[in-house]
N, C-alpha and C positions, 0 to 999 in steps of 0.2 A: 535284704539277705540276713539269715540268722545263723547262729552257730551254738553248738554245745560247747562247753568248756573242755580244755584238755584234761586228761585223766586225773591230774594232780589237784585240779581245783573244781571240777564239774560237779561234785557231790555236795555243794553248799546247801544248807537248809534243807528245804523239802523240794528243791529243784530236781526233776528227773533228767535222765540223760537221753530221752527219746529224741531221735534225730529229726523227726517230722513234727515236733511239738506245735509249729506254727500253723499246720493245716487245721482250718476251722477255729483257730485261736481267737479269743476276744482280746483286742488290744486297746488299751486306754491311752489316748493321746493327752500329753501334758505340754502346755505352752508355759515354761517356767516363769516368764516375765509377769504374767497376770494370774498365776495359780495360787500361790501362798507366800506371803511376805513374813519372814521370821524375825526380822530385826527392825521393823518399823520405819524403813526408808521409803516406803511406797512402792517397792519393786519386788516382785516374787523371786525366789531364789531356790538353790538346791536343798538347803536345809528345810525350807518350807515343804518342798516335795517329800522329804523324809518323814516330816511330821504327819503327813497325810496318807502314808503308805498302808497303815492298818485299815483306814477307811476304804481305800482302793482295793485291797485284798478282800475285805468283806463283800465287796460287789460281786466277787466271783470271777473277775478277769484274769486272763493268763499272763499278760505282759503289759508293761507301760512303754510308751514311745515319747521320748523327749525331743521337742523341737529344739533348734540350735541354742547352745549355751557357750559356745566357743568365744574366744576373745574376738571382739569385732567393734568397728567404730559405729555400728548399728544404723548405717544408711538404709539398710534393707532388714531391719530388725533381726540381726544375726545371721542372716543368709549371705552376708558379706564377711567371710572369715579372714581374719588377720593372723590367727595362729591356730593350726588344727590340733595342737596337742596341749591346750591349756583351757581353763575356764575363765570366762570374762569375769572380772572382779564384782560386777553388779550382781552376779549369781552366786558367788562364793569361791572356792578353791577346789583343787583336785582332791584334797582330803575330804571336803564335803561331798564330792562326787563318789569317792570310795565308800564313804559311810552310807550314802543312799543306796548304792549297789549292794553292799553287804546286807543291809536291812531288807531290801526287795527280795533278795535270794533267801533269806531266812523266812520270809513270808510266802515263799513259793512263787514269786513274780520274776518273770523274765524282764530284762531291760534292753530296749532298743533305742538307738539314737539316730538322728539325721546324719547323713554323710553327704556333705555339700561340697563336691569336688569338680564340678564343671567349670567353675570360676572361683576366684578369691576376691578379697577387698584389694583395692589399689594401695592400701597400707600394709599389705603382706610384704614381709622382707624379700620374698621371691620376686614380686613385681618391682619393688624399689630397686633391686639389683638389675633386673632384666631391662629396665627403661634407661639405665645409664649409658648403655653403648650397644652397638650391633655385634660386638665380639666378646662380651663377658661370658662367664660360665653359665648364666642362666638367660642369655640373650634370646634363645629360642624356646623358652618355657611358656611363653604366651604367643598369641596369634598376632604377629606383626606383618604388615605389608606396606609397600610403597604406594603413594598416591598415583592416580592416573596423571598423565602428562599436563593436564590443565589444573591439577591439585584436588580433584574430587576423590571420594573414597574408592577403594579398590574394586568394589562391585555393588550391587544394589541390595544387599542384605539389610534387614530392618531389625531394630530392637523390639522386643515384646512390649516394653515400656514406653515406646514412641520414638520416632526419628530414626536415623541411620544406626546400624549396629557397629559403626566404626568411630573411634574418637582419635583426633590428631594429637600427637605428643611432640612437643617442640624440642624435647631433648634429643630423641632418636630421629626426629623428622620423618616419622612414619605414623601410620594409623595402627591402632590395636583394636581387636574385636571385642565387643561386649554384647551378649545377647539380652542382657537385662540393663541395669543401670550403668552409666558411663564409669562409675567407680567400682564396677565388678568385672575386671578383665577376665576374658576366657583363657583357661589353660590350654596349652597345646598338647593334646594326648597323642599326637604323631610322634612326640618325643619320648623315648622310652624312659629317660631320667624322670620325666614328670609322672609317668605311670608308677615308677618305683616309689617316688616321693609320696603319692597319695595313698598307695597300698601300705607304705610304712606308717602313715597316719592311721590307717584302719587298723593295723596290727596294734598300734599303741592303746586303742581303746579296747580291742579284744583282750589284751593282756591285763587290762584293768577290770575285766569281768563282764564286758558288754555281751549280750547274747545275739545281737543282729543289728542290721542297719536298714533304715529307710533311705532309699536312694533318690536324692533330690535331683530334678532336671536330668535324669539319667541319659536321656536321648540327645543331650546336648554335649556330651563328652567329645565327639569328634565332629570336624567340619570337613568339607570337601577340600582336599589339599590343592586343588587347582583353582580354588576360589571363584568357581563359575557362578554367574548370575542365576538367581531363582527365576523360573518362568512365572507368568501370571497364573492365578488360580483359574480353572476353567470357568467359562460363563455359567452362572447359576449355581456354582458350588460355594460352599462356605466352610470355614474352619470352626469346629466345635470348641466352645469356650472362649472365643475371641469376640470382643465386641464389634459389631458391624461398622462402627465408625473408626476402628483402628486400622490403619493402613497395613499392619502386619497381616491382616486377613485377606489382603488382595493377592498375596503371593502363594504360589505352590512351593512349599519348603523342601525342595529336593536336595539342596546342597549345604544349607547352614546347619543341619542337625540330621539325626537318624541315619547315620552312615553305617555301612557294613562292618567297619573296623571296630564298632562298639562291641559286637559280639565276642571278638577275640580278647578285648579287655575284661569284659564281664567273665570270661573263662578264667582269666588270671585272678580276679577278685574271688571267684568261687573256689579256685584252688587254694587261696589263702584261707578262706572260712573253713575249708575242709580239714585244715589243720586243727580246728577247734570243733570237733564232731558235733553236728547239730546246729551250727550257727546258720543264720539265714539273712537274706536281704530281699 
């Protein structure tokens, strides 16, 4: 999703206020960790991105898209976020981010960032609180479920990265859902407070000048609230992009993702971006 800036800030540099700027735009993806190291520590950083913006602008692109740079233990190279509103120290600081955005806008470049909100890191303060008990204020912020009577996971859902999509937690004595790594627990989007929290994180970056978002794993936001088993994939069918040796491809994923509730949440996200005319995702 993309957005124009509010009236008081959208006229930076040579950035226009066209609300449909993203249609047909050329977007240059940057993976900060391997892009440009500015301080000699062997890891790319935001200052390194800033140093290369003149070159990128000369290519004639319309926008840059940054892969995750948020605070993270890096179990999944930044797609396991432990703080949605800060920069991981390996990439720099919020001030470095602001400098990068300001220069990009001066050069006529839009700035898009990844929004990774289907799951967090298990090191996020939200999850740390959620797992402490079944009745704390964030107890329902993640997808928790009791074991079956014999102790097995609640249903047959599988992780894309292999094995069951459920991890046993000995503190709550329940399973939690993870569609990816076990250290990436899924947020419970059926909880309105969760929706409000991730929208607040999106607003945080919009206020810092971000022009739009690339929505990571957008179809994983909601799960079937009844936790029904996925049926097998019809004989002869296959899942695009899934290795045929991965059991994940054996299932017809009717209930663990791509739920109709997704559309209502995306309307809320679009409503937020509409406050910043021209923003996109």
